[in-house]
C-alpha positions in Angstrom: 10.3 -19.8 -18.2 6.9 -21.3 -17.4 5.0 -23.8 -19.6 8.2 -25.4 -21.0 8.2 -28.7 -19.2 6.0 -30.5 -21.7 8.6 -29.7 -24.4 11.4 -31.4 -22.6 13.1 -28.1 -21.9 12.1 -27.8 -18.2 14.6 -25.3 -16.8 14.6 -27.0 -13.3 14.9 -30.6 -14.5 11.6 -31.8 -13.0 9.9 -32.9 -16.2 12.7 -33.8 -18.6 14.6 -36.7 -19.9 17.6 -34.6 -20.8 20.5 -35.7 -18.5 22.0 -32.2 -18.6 18.7 -30.7 -17.4 18.2 -33.4 -14.8 21.3 -32.3 -13.0 19.5 -29.1 -12.2 17.1 -31.0 -10.0 18.8 -31.3 -6.6 16.3 -33.1 -4.4 17.9 -32.2 -1.1 17.7 -28.5 -2.0 14.2 -28.6 -3.6 12.6 -30.2 -0.6 13.4 -27.1 1.5 12.2 -24.8 -1.3 8.9 -26.7 -1.6 8.4 -26.7 2.2 9.0 -22.9 2.3 6.6 -22.4 -0.6 3.9 -24.4 1.0 4.4 -22.7 4.4 4.3 -19.3 2.8 1.2 -20.2 0.8 -0.5 -21.4 4.0 0.4 -18.2 5.8 -0.7 -16.1 2.9 -4.1 -17.8 2.7 -4.7 -17.3 6.4 -3.7 -13.7 6.1 -6.3 -13.2 3.3 -8.9 -15.0 5.4 -8.3 -12.7 8.3 -8.4 -9.7 6.0 -11.9 -10.7 4.9 -13.1 -11.5 8.4 -13.2 -15.2 8.5 -11.3 -17.7 10.5 -10.2 -20.1 7.7 -9.5 -19.9 4.0 -12.2 -22.6 3.6 -14.8 -20.0 4.7 -14.0 -17.6 1.9 -16.8 -17.4 -0.6 -17.4 -15.6 -3.9 -19.1 -12.9 -1.8 -15.7 -12.0 -0.4 -14.1 -11.5 -3.9 -14.1 -8.1 -5.6 -12.5 -6.8 -8.7 -10.7 -3.5 -8.8 -10.9 -1.8 -12.2 -8.1 0.2 -13.8 -10.0 3.4 -12.9 -10.1 2.4 -9.3 -13.8 1.3 -9.2 -14.7 -2.0 -7.6 -17.4 -4.6 -8.4 -18.3 -8.0 -7.1 -17.0 -11.1 -8.8 -20.6 -12.0 -9.7 -21.1 -8.6 -11.5 -17.8 -9.1 -13.3 -18.9 -12.5 -14.5 -22.2 -11.2 -15.7 -20.4 -8.4 -17.6 -18.2 -10.9 -19.3 -21.2 -13.0 -20.3 -23.1 -10.1 -21.8 -20.1 -8.7 -23.8 -19.4 -11.8 -25.8 
């Protein structure tokens, strides 16, 4: 369903010139969905910030990010990036 809008087949009518698909875009309904999405995103970001021990998402740094491998091991994002660079 994603990455279709540039082909004029946007399933929600946002990026289309097809009149039939444009009917799927109901502004009065979408504005509430967008508001709910942004509110949920905001809440989620603050929950993540609290989980890593900072007061705001803007205080999250690369030092807070870790990768969990398929085998359950963890590594820092910096180590993960270095691994990607050395395996090319």
